[in-house]
Each structure stands twice: as C-alpha cells, then as structure tokens.
N, C-alpha and C positions, 0 to 999 in steps of 0.2 A: 486453505488449509482444507487437503483432498482428505479423504479417508485410503484405505490399504486396498480398500475395494474397487475403489473409483481406478485407481490405479494398476488393479488389476484387467481392467476392462482398458485402458488404453495400450498397457501389454499386449491385450488382447487383440487390440486392433492391428500396432506396430507388427505384432506376431502376422496377422492377413495379410500382410503385405508383402509376404516372405515364404506361402509353400502353407502356412496355418500351423508354424513353429511353435511346439510346445514349450513350456515356459514352467521349472519350477520355482519351489517354494523358495531356496537361497535366490533366487534371479529376481523374481518379486520382492524382497527385503532391498535388495541390494541398488532396486529400482525406486524404489517407494521414499529409498534414505537419498536420494541423489536429487528426486525432486524436491526444486526449490518449495519453501514454505508458501510464500506468497502467490502464487498462481494459484489459480483458480480454474476448477473441472472445465470450462466452456474456452476461454481461454488453450489447456495444453490440447482440446479437442482440433481447435481453428490450427493450433500449432501442428496436430499432425497432418491433418488435411495438406497446408499445404508445405509439408514439407517433403509430402509424398509425390503432390502434382507433378516437384520439377526433378524428385529425384531419387524416381521407385527402387532403384539399382543397388541405394545403399538400405542399410541399417541404420534405423534414427537409435537416436542413448539421447539420455535422461537429460545432458546437457545440450543437445539440439534443442530439446522442451524448452528447456529452459533461457538459452538467449531468445530466441522465434515468440512465446512468451515476455518476453524484455520489450523486443520490439510492438509488442502489440501495445502491450500494457502503456509506452512512448508514445504512442499514434495516438489515442485514447487524449493527452493531454493538449490541450488547448494551448498556442501561442501565447506572448505577454500581451501582447494587441489585441487578440482577446480578449482576455481579462480584464483589462483594461478597460473594455468599451462593456462588457457584461457591469462593471463597479459601477459608474457612470448611468450604465444605464437602470438599473435596482440604486443611487443615491447610498452606495458607502462608503463611509468618509475617511478619510486619510486616514485615520487611527485604526478605521477595522478593515482598512482595506491586505494587509500582508495576514490577518485571519481568514477574509474572504481566500483567495488566492488558496492556503496552504487546505483549504477544507476542498477546492474547489479540484483541483490536482489530484490529491489524496483521492476525491470521491472521483475520476473519473480515471487515474492509475490504480488505486489499489482496489476501490471496491466494483472495479469496472462498472460505473453507471454511464448510464446518459448523460448528458452536460446540461439540457437542461434540470435533470434529476439531481447531479452535485449542485447546480447554482438555487436549487428551491432549497436544497438541505442546508445550504451554506447560509443563505437568509434566514432559515427556521432556527439555527444553533446560533444567529447574530441573536435572535429579539431577545433568547434564553439570558435573564439575565447572572453573572457571572461568578461563581462565589470568590469571595473574595476573604484573603488572610486577615486576620487580623489581631493587631498590634497586642503584643501582651503585657499589660502595666506591670513595673519591675518596681520589684520591694524596695527598698535604701536598706540596704549589708554596711556591713562594718567596716569594710575595705573600702567604701566609701568617705569615709573622715579620713581618711587618709592622703588625702588629693590637701585634705588644711593645713597639713606640717608640712609644706612646703610654701604656704602664702605669707607675705611678710607682712607683719602690720603696720 
C-alpha cells in the first residue's frame, strides 16, 4: 500500500507528461482513493513509464495504473511447470506442495519478490512448525445421559 505522498509523486509524474499541469487536493484524494491497494510503488512507477512510452497523447488514469500493475504482477508469477520443477529440486513433499506453491505465487506476485527469493522464503516458512489446534477435552453434561432413554435393555 502506498502513501498519499507517493500518490502525489505519481500524479506529478503523470502531469509532467502534459506540460506540468497542476493538481489540487481534491484530485489527489480521488486519485489516491482509486488506486488499487495491492499495487506497490515500484510497479506503479513502471506502469507510468510503460504507459507514456506508447501513449504520450493520452492522460493516464488510476484505472490505467491498476490495469498495468495487475499485468506486471501476473508476469512475475512462474508457470505451473516451473513451480513443479522447483518443488522437485527442493524435495517438497506432495503434502507440502500446495502450501509451497501458494507462498511462491504470493511472494512473486504480491510482494514483488524475485523467484529465487520467493522460493527461499517458501522453504524457510515450510521448515517452521505450524501451530496445530488442540482438541478441547469435552466434559460430560446432563444432556449426554438423554441418549440412554432410547436404548432398549
């Protein structure tokens, strides 16, 4: 999630492509509100550069940033075959595969980690013991005896 100051920097960068047009607080508030909170600042800067590399005559909107950031995140996610090869290389068991895959995909897409870093973190987290829920010992109640009413002697 970005700060309002970072949103102001992006809006200024966008307006620089249009003769350094000035923006006001209302425009900044609306722009900031419309940005997808999953976007990180590096992806948004990249989106602005890519947008104006091909469309210098159009105004970039928050929706354009969101669309391009989504594509950038998707491009970082490794394909299924790559994930399977990495899992086999690191001896990930079948039981742990889905958790490994989820952590690699999440790390590369959302946290903007490089593939190697996401794999390392996924393996590191897999080595940590998980907190298991402990079954609660149930005390017998008066209602438990009602079942005996329907038993035939």
